[in-house]
C-alpha positions in Angstrom: -10.9 67.1 -43.4 -8.1 64.6 -42.5 -5.4 66.6 -44.4 -6.5 69.8 -42.6 -6.2 68.2 -39.2 -2.7 66.9 -40.3 -1.6 70.4 -41.2 -3.1 71.8 -37.9 -1.3 69.6 -35.5 1.9 69.7 -37.4 1.8 73.5 -37.2 1.1 73.3 -33.5 4.2 71.2 -32.9 6.4 73.4 -35.1 5.4 76.6 -33.3 5.8 75.2 -29.8 8.4 77.0 -27.7 9.8 73.8 -26.2 10.6 72.2 -29.6 13.6 73.3 -31.6 13.0 74.7 -35.1 15.3 72.2 -36.7 13.4 69.1 -35.5 11.7 67.4 -38.4 7.9 66.7 -38.1 6.7 63.7 -40.1 3.5 61.8 -40.6 5.0 58.4 -41.6 4.2 55.0 -40.1 7.1 54.4 -37.6 8.2 51.0 -38.9 11.6 49.5 -38.4 12.6 50.5 -42.0 11.5 54.1 -41.4 13.3 54.3 -38.1 16.5 53.0 -39.6 16.6 55.9 -42.1 16.3 58.5 -39.4 19.4 60.6 -39.2 18.0 63.7 -37.5 15.8 64.4 -34.4 12.2 63.8 -35.5 8.7 64.1 -34.2 6.3 61.6 -35.8 2.6 62.1 -35.9 1.2 58.8 -37.2 -2.6 58.7 -37.9 -3.4 55.1 -37.0 -7.1 55.1 -36.3 -10.3 56.8 -37.5 -13.7 56.1 -36.1 -17.0 57.9 -35.6 -18.0 59.2 -32.2 -21.5 57.7 -32.3 -22.3 59.3 -28.9 -22.5 62.7 -30.7 -24.5 61.6 -33.6 -27.6 63.8 -34.3 -30.5 63.2 -36.6 -31.9 66.7 -37.0 -31.4 69.3 -39.8 -29.8 72.7 -40.0 -31.8 75.4 -41.9 -30.0 77.5 -44.5 -31.6 80.9 -45.0 -31.2 83.7 -47.6 -30.7 87.4 -47.0 -34.4 87.8 -46.4 -34.5 85.1 -43.7 -36.4 82.6 -45.9 -35.4 78.9 -45.6 -33.8 77.8 -48.9 -32.5 74.4 -47.9 -31.9 72.0 -45.1 -28.8 70.0 -44.4 -28.3 67.0 -42.1 -26.4 67.4 -38.9 -22.7 66.8 -39.1 -21.0 63.6 -38.0 -18.1 63.6 -35.6 -15.0 61.6 -36.2 -12.1 60.8 -33.8 -8.7 60.9 -35.5 -6.1 59.1 -33.3 -2.4 60.0 -33.7 0.5 58.0 -32.3 3.0 60.7 -31.4 6.6 59.7 -30.9 10.0 61.3 -30.5 13.1 60.0 -32.3 16.6 60.9 -31.3 19.9 59.2 -30.6 19.4 59.0 -26.8 16.4 57.9 -24.8 16.7 60.8 -22.3 16.5 63.3 -25.2 13.4 61.5 -26.5 11.8 61.8 -23.1 12.5 65.5 -23.0 11.0 65.9 -26.4 7.9 63.9 -25.4 7.6 66.2 -22.4 7.6 69.2 -24.7 5.0 67.6 -26.9 2.7 66.9 -24.0 3.0 70.5 -22.8 2.3 71.6 -26.4 -1.0 69.7 -26.7 -2.1 70.5 -23.2 -2.3 74.2 -24.1 -5.4 73.6 -26.3 -8.8 72.2 -25.7 -9.5 72.5 -29.4 -7.8 73.3 -32.6 -7.1 77.1 -32.7 -9.5 79.1 -34.9 -6.7 80.2 -37.2 -6.3 76.5 -38.3 -10.0 75.8 -38.8 -10.2 76.4 -42.5 -11.9 75.0 -45.6 -14.1 72.0 -44.8 -13.3 72.2 -41.1 -14.9 75.6 -41.0 -18.1 74.5 -42.8 -19.9 73.6 -39.6 -18.6 76.3 -37.3 -18.0 73.7 -34.6 -14.7 73.2 -32.7 -12.3 70.3 -33.2 -11.5 69.1 -29.7 -8.1 67.9 -28.7 -7.5 65.1 -26.1 -4.1 63.8 -25.2 -2.8 60.7 -23.3 -6.3 59.4 -22.5 -6.7 55.6 -21.8 -7.2 53.7 -25.1 -10.5 52.0 -25.8 -10.9 48.5 -24.6 -10.8 47.1 -28.1 -7.4 48.7 -28.9 -4.0 48.6 -27.1 -0.9 50.4 -28.0 1.1 47.2 -28.0 -1.1 45.9 -30.8 -0.4 49.1 -32.8 3.3 48.6 -32.5 3.0 44.9 -33.3 1.1 45.7 -36.5 3.8 48.2 -37.4 6.5 45.5 -36.9 8.4 47.7 -34.5 9.3 47.5 -30.8 7.2 49.2 -28.1 8.3 52.8 -27.6 7.1 55.7 -25.3 4.4 57.6 -27.1 1.5 60.0 -26.7 -2.0 59.3 -28.0 -3.5 62.5 -29.4 -7.1 62.3 -30.4 -8.8 65.1 -32.5 -12.6 64.9 -32.7 -13.7 66.8 -35.8 -17.1 67.5 -37.2 -17.7 66.6 -40.9 -20.6 67.6 -43.1 -22.2 64.8 -45.1 -22.4 66.8 -48.4 -26.2 66.4 -48.6 -28.6 69.3 -49.0 -32.4 69.2 -49.3 -34.0 72.1 -51.1 -36.9 73.7 -49.3 -40.2 74.4 -51.0 -41.6 77.9 -51.7 -43.1 79.6 -48.6 -46.8 79.1 -48.2 -49.1 82.2 -48.0 -51.2 82.2 -44.9 -54.5 84.1 -44.7 -55.4 84.9 -41.1 -59.1 84.9 -40.3 -60.3 86.7 -37.2 -63.7 86.3 -35.6 -64.9 88.6 -32.9 -67.9 88.6 -30.6 -69.4 91.6 -32.3 -69.2 90.0 -35.8 -70.9 86.9 -34.4 -73.7 89.0 -33.0 -74.1 90.9 -36.2 -74.4 87.7 -38.1 -77.0 86.4 -35.8 -79.1 89.6 -36.2 -78.9 89.6 -40.0 -79.6 85.9 -40.3 -82.6 85.9 -37.9 -86.0 85.3 -39.6 -89.3 86.3 -38.1 -91.2 83.5 -36.5 -94.4 82.3 -38.1 -97.2 82.3 -35.6 -99.3 79.2 -35.1 -102.3 80.9 -33.6 -105.4 82.4 -35.4 -105.1 86.0 -36.6 -107.4 88.5 -34.9 -109.9 90.4 -37.0 -110.2 94.1 -36.7 -113.2 95.4 -34.7 
């Protein structure tokens, strides 16, 4: 799933009209050593955080049916994970980097979710969209300055792009064979008939009359 999201957002950047075709698109951590080796304009998509979106966790099951509509198995609901990318532009001049960041922002704002053409393999298993959010405020427990500090680099203008993707758990529970049901119907007429058949004549308690 992670590799498929990498490929999807890299393809979105490469086919954007505002970004030149000769600009390199990388997935590396933007450390000082990496930045020193840059000798061409580069867009870096660094995956720096993965966490579950617990607000969307479900505990139900999805039924899998055969061609006859019979339930053959049940699978747990997928889990949703937020993949956060630190998106940066690297050129020789700050104003060129700002223009490139502007183009990147416009690129991601075109999409509410990863286009269907990129939803393949494991991403397509659930049939659910992979939402895209860009430049949202970071969570309270995470600051961009801390990210840059952990990378050993200086703070740099960047975009925070978050892809929320569903992921199957790889668990399947086989369903038992269908149970035959026999439907019993009781009508008022059948009840009346039963009463008549089952009625016995009463035995009298008086003395029998003798014939005259």
